[in-house]
N, C-alpha and C positions, 0 to 999 in steps of 0.2 A: 318886529312885526307883532309878536304876541302882546307886548306891552300896549300897543295901540288897540288891539282887540279887547284887552282886559279893560282898558279905560273907557272905550266906547260902549262896551256891555254894561260896565258899571254905571255909567251916566244914563243909558237907556233904561236899565233897570230901576234906577232911582227915580226916574221920570214916570214910569209906569206905576211904581209904588205910590208916588205922591198922587197921581191921577186916582187910583183906586181908594186910596185913604180919604181923599176929598170927597169922592162919590159916596163912600160909606157914611162919612160925617154929615153931608149936606142932605142925606135922605131924611124923610119924616119918620118918626118913631114907629108908626104902625106900618111903614113900608120898608123898614130897615131890614136887610138879610146879612148874615154873616159872611156870605161868599165874597163880597168886595173887601172886607177886613182880612179874610185869610189870604186872598190874592195879594193884597198890599203887604201883608207880613212876608209871604214867601218872596216877592221880588225885593223887599228891603234887605232880607237875609242874602239873597243873590247879589245885590249890589254891595253889601258889606264884603262879601267873599271876593267878588271881583276886584274891588278897590284894594283889598288885602294883597291879593295876587299881584296887582299892578305895582303897589309899593315894594312888595318883596323883590320883584324884578329889578327895581331901581338901585338896590343895595348892591354894591360892588364887593363881592366875597373874596376875590383874588388878591386884591391890594390893600395893604395895611396903610392906614394914615397915622402918622406920629402926631402926638398932642402939640408938638411945637410947630407944625406946619401951618 
């Protein structure tokens, strides 16, 4: 269940980061504020963190896999 939450949160965070980065890039030079860029960077870091937690949960640490299997 935690893996599903990590994956969903990571995807949502990545989508929010993409939206805010697009809104920052598409603004005119005289209207540009750094708030959108900061929000995009925060959500990108959150997406990377949640994606890492999701992938770490997929690794089975209890069972060894032999190289010949």
